N, C-alpha and C positions, 0 to 999 in steps of 0.2 A: 437739285432736286437727282435723285435716284440714280442710276447708270442705268443706261438699257437693256433689254431683257437678254438682248443679244449678246450680251458681255458677261451677266451674272445672274440674272435673275431663276435661271433653272435651279442653283441653289437656294438663291431667296422663296423658290415657291414650295419647297418641301420642308426647307427647315424654320419658315416664318408660316404659320398657317393663316394667318390674314392677310399674305399679299397674292396680290392675282399669278395665276399662271398662262396667261394668256400675251403672248407675244407682243409685244411694244414694236412695230411695223416702221419701219424711214419714214420722215418726211415725203413727200412725194418731190420730187427734183424743180427746183423753180425755173418758170421762164426764165429767158437771158434777162439780167438783170439789168435794169432799167432808172432804180431808184441809184440817185448819186450817197455816197457812199458819206454819211456824216461829218463834220468836219472834225479832226485828233487834234486838238487843241490843248488839251491839257498835259500834265508834267509823266511823263514816267515816274518819278518819286517826288514826293512833297513832305514839304518837312510839318510838323507837327504842329494841331494852333490850336488854344484850348478852346473846347465846348460850351454852349450857353444854352439855359433854358428853354428857350423857342425851339421848335424844328425848322433847321435851315438847311439848305442845298451844301456848307460853309462845313456844316457841322459832317453831315453823311462824308462826304469829301474824305476830311478829318481821320473820320475813323475808318472806311471803307480802306483807304491809304494805308495804315498801322495795318488792319484786320488781314488785309489780302500782300503784302509785304512779303519777299522773298524770305526773310529773318524765318517766316513763319512754314516755310516748305513747304505749302504746298496743302497743311492742314488735316491730312492725311489721319484714322484714327488710330492711337497707339503707339504714335510718334512723339519728339518732344517736340517737333510743329505744332503740333494741335495744342499739346501740353500748355506751351505759350501763348495760344491765340485764347483760351479757356483760363489764362491766369488772366489774364489783359481783361478780360469780361470779369473776373472778380474783382480784380482792383476797380475797377469802376464804378460796380455795383453797390461795393464799401465805402468808397466815394461819394455814391448819389445818396447812401441814408438806408437804402433796402437793407429788408430783414431776409437773410439767410434763410434759405428752406432746399437746401439739401441735406446730406448727411452730418451729425454730429453737430451740427450748430456749424455747417458749414455752406459755403454757396456748391457746395461741387454733391453730384451723385456718382458716386465709379459702378461702371457697369462692368461685372465680369467676364472683361474677354480673356480669351486665353487662345495662342496658334493653335492649330490642328494643321499635324502635317503626317504624312504616310509613312510607318518602316519604309525602309530601303530595300529591306530583305522581304517585304510580303512580296508573296505566291499568289497568281489563280494558273490554275491548271484545268486545260481539257481532255482529260485521256489523260496521255504523257507529256500533251503539248503546254509550254510554257507561255501564257498571253504577258504582252509588253506592259506594262505599267504603263499611263498617259500615253499611250496609242494604240491599242485593242480593248481597256478598259478604266475605269474609275469606280467610284464611290461619292455617296452624294455627301458632302459635308457632315457628321455627327451619326452618320449611322455607320457600322461593321458587319460585313456576313459572318454567319456562325462558322468558324474554326471545320474543318472535314467536308468529307462528297458527300456532294447532294446530285441526285439526277435533274435533269433539265425536263419542261414539259414547256409546251409554246402555249401560251395564257390566251391569247385575241390581237386584236387592233385597238389601241384608245384612242378613240376622235371620232370611229365611224358608229355605227347601227349595229353592228357583228355583234354575234354569240360570242362571248369570253367563255374562258374554266369555267365550272362549277367545282365547291369546294371540296368536295369529296374528290376529285380529279389533281387538288394540286396537294393534299395533305403531307408534308414534309420535304415537298418541293421546291426546286430554284423554279420559279415562272417566269418564260420570258413573255417580255409584251411588245408588238411594235410600235410605237406612239408615233402619232401623227400631230402637226400643229393645232388641231383642233381639240387632240386629249392632253395638250398640256394640265389645263386645269385641274385634271382628275389625281394629276399627281398630288393634291392636298385632298384627297375625299377617302379614306382609308375604307369606305362603305363598297368602292371599285374593285376590291383585292380578296381573294376568299381568304379568310384569318385562318383557315389553317395553314398557307403557304409557308416554308421554312425562310426565302428568301425571294426579293421581285428583282428580277434582270430586266434592263429597258431598250431596245435597240431604236436606230434611227436620228441618235442624239449624237452624232460624231461630232459637232462642232460645237460641242460643252467638252470633252473626255479632258483638253489641252488644258482647259480653263481650271476644273475640279479636281485635278492631280496636281495643282499646286497648292502650296500651304495656303490655308484660308483663317481668316478671322469669325469666332464664334462666340455665340455667349450661353457663360455656362451657367443655367438657371434651371432651375428642376420646374418651374412654371412652364417651359417651352417644350410642345410636343411635337414630335415628329409623325406626320399624319401615316407616315407607310411602315412605321415601328425602325426596329435596327438597322437591316438588310435592305440596301437596295446599292444595284450596281448596272452602270450603263458599259454595252459591249460595243463595240463597234462593227463597221459594217462586215469588215474584213473578218473579226470574230464568227460570226452568222454561219459561215460556213462551215463551224467547228462544232459549232453547238450542234447545229441539225444538217444532215445529209447534203452534200454541195449540191447545187443545184437544181433542190428544190422548194418550194414555196409551202411551208409549215402552216398546217391550219391549227385550228383549234383539237389542245390535247395530243398534238404530236409528240411523241417522246424526243429528246435529245439526248444528247451524250453526257458523263458524268463530270460535274465540275467540281473542282477541290481548290478549297479557298486555308491557305495562311495568310489574313490582313489582320494589321494591328496596328491603330494609330496611336500618334504620341501626342499629348495634350499638354502645353505646358503654359502658365502664367505670360502674359504679351510686358517687356521690359519694363513701359511705361503706361499710367492710369489711362482709362478712355472714361470722359468724363462729359456728366449731364450737369450743365448750371441750371440755377433756379432759385429764383429769388421771387418774394412778396412783396407789394406793395398794399399793407393792410388796409383794410375799409373804413368808412367812416361809420357808416350805420353798425351797430349794439348785434341786431337782429341778424343783420344780412352778410358781414362781413366774413363769416364762416362759411359762405359761398364765394367761387374763383371764378373770375373770366380768364383762359389762359391765354397767352401771345405767345407766340413759340416761333422760330428758324432751325435752323440745324447748323453747327459752329464748326462741322469737319468739311474739308476738300476730297482730293485722289491723288494727294502730296505730288511727286516727283517723278521724271524716267531718265534714261541715259540712254543713248549719249544726246548731247543737244541739236536740235534742231534749229532750223533759220526762221526765225520769226512772222517775218512778215509776209515767205512762200507758203509757210501754212494758211497764216491768216486769208492771203488772197485764194488758193488752194481750196482751202474750205466753201469760203462763201461761192465761189461756181459749181462747184464740183460736191458739197457737202453740205448743201445750206441747215441741215441739221444736227451739224458739230457728228458729236458722237452717236447721234439719232443715226447717218448716215456712211459709219465709221468702212462699211463694205461697199461702198460705192466707190469705180475708177474713174478716169477722167475718157470720155471720145477723145477724138482728134480734133473737135472742134472747143470743145472745152479747155483743152492741153493750151491750145494756142490763145484761148484768150486768157487761162492767165498768165501765159510768156509774157504776152501784151501786158498784162494788168504790172505785174511785177513790173515788168522794162520799165513803163510810165513810172510807177514807184519808185523807181531808184533813182532815176533823171531827176525826182521832185524831191526826193530825201536820201543825198549821196550820203551821207554820213548818219545813216538811221540802221542800218543792219544791224543785228545783232543774236546772239546765239541763246537760245532759250532750253529752258527743259524741267522751269517747274510751274507746276499748273496751281495759279493762287487762287482760284477759283472766286475772283471779283464777283461778280455775277451770284456764282452757285458757291456757297451762299455768301458772302460776305455782304452784299446787298440786303437781303433779309436778314442775318443777325446784326448789321448795323441798324437798320433803320429798326428793330426791336428794341436797341439800346438807346435809341433817340428819345424813342416814344416815354420807354422805362426813366427818362430822363425829364422830360415832360412833364409824366405824368407824377412825378416823383418830389418836382420843384415847382408843382400846383398851387395856388390858394388854398383849393378845396380839391378834398378826395372824393373818390366816387363811396357810394354805397359799399358798396361790394368789393374782397379785395382785388386784385388783381395779378396773376400767379405769372410770370416770363420764364422760359424755359427755353435754351440753348440745348435743343438732342445732341448728342455726337452718335455718331454709326450710321447716322443715315446714306450717305455713301454707300455700304454695306448690306443694305437692306434695310431699312427703317429699324437697325436694333435699338438705339438709344431710345424713342420712342414707344416701342414694347416694352423696352425695357422699363423706361419712365411709367406709362399705362396700368403695365401690372404691378407696381410698387411706386405707386405716385406717396410723395415726399405729403400729399394732405388727401385728404380722405376721395377717393376716385368720383363720389357719386357727390360729391360738393361742387365740382368742375361745373360750371353751366356753359359754356362756348368752348371754343378753342381757333382761335383766328391766326392762322400760319403762313410765312411770308417765306417765300421760298424764289430765287429770281425775280428780285423788280426790280434790275437798275437799267433796263432795256426798252425794248417794244420801240422801238425806231423803224418804219416803211423799209428801212434798208434789211431790215431783218426779217425772216420765216419763222414766224413766232409760233408754227405745231400746222395743222393741218385740219380739215373739215371734217366729220365723220366721213366723208362720201369720198376724204382724199385731196380735195384741194386744198394747195396755201393758203397760209393765213398768213397775214404781213402784219405790224404795227400800226400808229398812225399816233396823232395829235391825244395827246391822254389815257394813252392803251391800257387798258389793264384787263388781264383775263380773272375772272371769278370759275369757282370749280369748289361745287358740293354746298355752294349755299342756301338750296331750299331743297338737298336731298333729305335733311332730316325733322327744317322745321323749316319750314313756311316763311315763319315771321322772322326769321333770322336773315333770309336774301331781302324781304320786303325793307328791312330795317337799315339795312346796306346800301339798297337805290335810295332810302330818306334821307340817309345821313350827306350823300352824295348831293344831292338834291340842295339841301337848307343848305350845306355850308358853302355853296356854291364851288365846291373843288373841281367841276369839272371833267371830270373821269369818264372814262367811257370805257364802258364794259362789254367785255367779249364772252359768251355764256359760247363758244362752239367748240372747245373742249371738252366740255362738260356735260356732251349728249350721251344720252345713254348710248350703250353695248361702243360708243369711241373704239374702236383698237388700240388705237394710246395708251389708254387705260391709264390717263393721268389721275382721276381721282384716288387709286390706288396707291401711287410712287411717289410719294411725300407723305411727311410727317402727321399730318391730320387725321390722316387715315386710321391710324394706332389710336388714336381717341373717339372717330367716328365708330368703329365697331364698338366700342364699349356704350353706342348712344347718348352720344355726346353732339350737343352740332356744331357741324364745322362751318369754313372757308378758306379757301385755300386762293391766293392772292397774288397772281404770278403776270410777268411781263413776258411769260411764256420764252424759245427757242432761241437760236441761233445758231450762228455757225462757229460760233468762239467756246460754245456747251460741250465742257470735257475737255479743254483743248488749253495748249501755254499760253493760248491768243485770249483767255478769259482775266484781262486786267485792269486796275482802277483805272486807268485813262480812257477807256471806251465806253465807259457808263455815263448816262443822265439821272446827275446828281437834282437837280431843279423836281425833276418828272418823281425819283426816289422821294421825294419830300411832299408830295400834293402826296404822294399812298400813305406817306408817316401818316398824314395828317385825318386822310381818312381811316384809317386804322386805329387811332388815336379815341375819334366821334364816336366810329362804331362799337369800341370797345368801353367806352362811356356811357354810352345810351343802354349795352346791354347790365354793366354793372349798374346801373340808378333804375331799372326797371321797377315796378311794383309788384311784379313776378318775374319765375323763371321763363325763358324762354319757350314756347309753348312747341312741344313734339309733337306732329300730327303726320310724322310718316315712320313706317314699319322701323323699329330697331334691327339690325344686321346681329347674326351669332359671330360674335366676338373672333370662334376660330375656325371661324369658316370663311372658305374662298371670299377672294373681295374683286367684285366683277362689276365693271364701269354701269 
């Protein structure tokens, strides 16, 4: 699942019009752990074994251990590790006899990723004072302020009901806004800003300046539109006293200093390709095989970092202090938590005296090797079945999900089958956990959610089509699969905004009914501790069985799924 807003989504919310701008808050701290840790009996490494046509836990284990191996180097988009992962997918699809549905007769759709960085000679001045790049200012990726001098003016506050500057007073100026957390969504709404401005400045977002100053990956796609135009600069609180007279609180229309910009971006292709992997199982019905049921997951993760850290220390610390993993990365341990961590780590060391190891690779076993390999297992099951469904099945492994749903956005903007022919999309992202030991999310009110026997979260299943949600419930009952559905994360206005944070939404924005299948979060989310040995493969097999049945039912309907809810604007803000 794409990383928490705190780490990356400010860039996404401006560069990706369909992604929500609301911050995903941390999962509330769980009470003292009372649920015993599930036994970790699986090995660190597993020799590959041949897979079978049936959906089995053994097949899924084999696949995940391959896809989340250290040799894949964390599968970050634009790295050789991700290429190795997508090569593995393509080899398996060819072996299974599925039809390539990428570009030029291949299984690949290459995304035009480029690396954007700021020319180190770039300068921003307030009067004669030079502001420090990466400390006092940063630009939103994909935007560049116009060269030359602009007079600053205070435009108001985003996120409350106070007045904002009129178009006539903003003409040709750098319009500076204070941004409250409640105003982040407005960064996707071009109508919130006067059309006559020369550039937009934002204050109150200091925590993003370092992140946005680093080189970034963007999609060089003319179809992408930056809502605020080409000129968005973030200024630190420290720079505000230079922009406006020190010691005053500017009101709307308060004139500021003259700001001079000489900012240049460097854009170059990434060294290795980033690829969606796409395959089709043709339908059996001549009249319906031109329609598609899409099944998807994302093939990328977050790579690796140096220096290495102690694996067991990180896992125990996060479980006690940061039950949401990266969602909780700002949390620090209380004295009581630190004591608990030390006690648990000491007990672990006594019980496992030779297990200590250094780790630097985020293998992404649950996020999203679990989803990717479940899709591959479903593909093998359907490709080898005695009978094919009436409609075609479209399998897509999206790239760049962790960088802001970039691969799924690109695919739905440039689909390799007619977009209007896709009747539904079933997305799996993190389907390998869901134990009672895991804090899987939170209710809308903030109470922690935990997994349990047969646990599965469903998100979005009735947001466009009531029929789709009912069909999934029926398939679970009829097949006696016995999964227990948790809709807690699907609540309207849920602050974690999960509906907008994985690849299914890029289909839903075009009015395609979707369902997001996930076992939820946990303390290993986006950590080096997300490894194959901690997944529940029999549980994954049950989920694979359900999704296979759901896809087949949709594909064999005598009608397209009935859409009985309002379709969204594909370029509007996604807000759950």
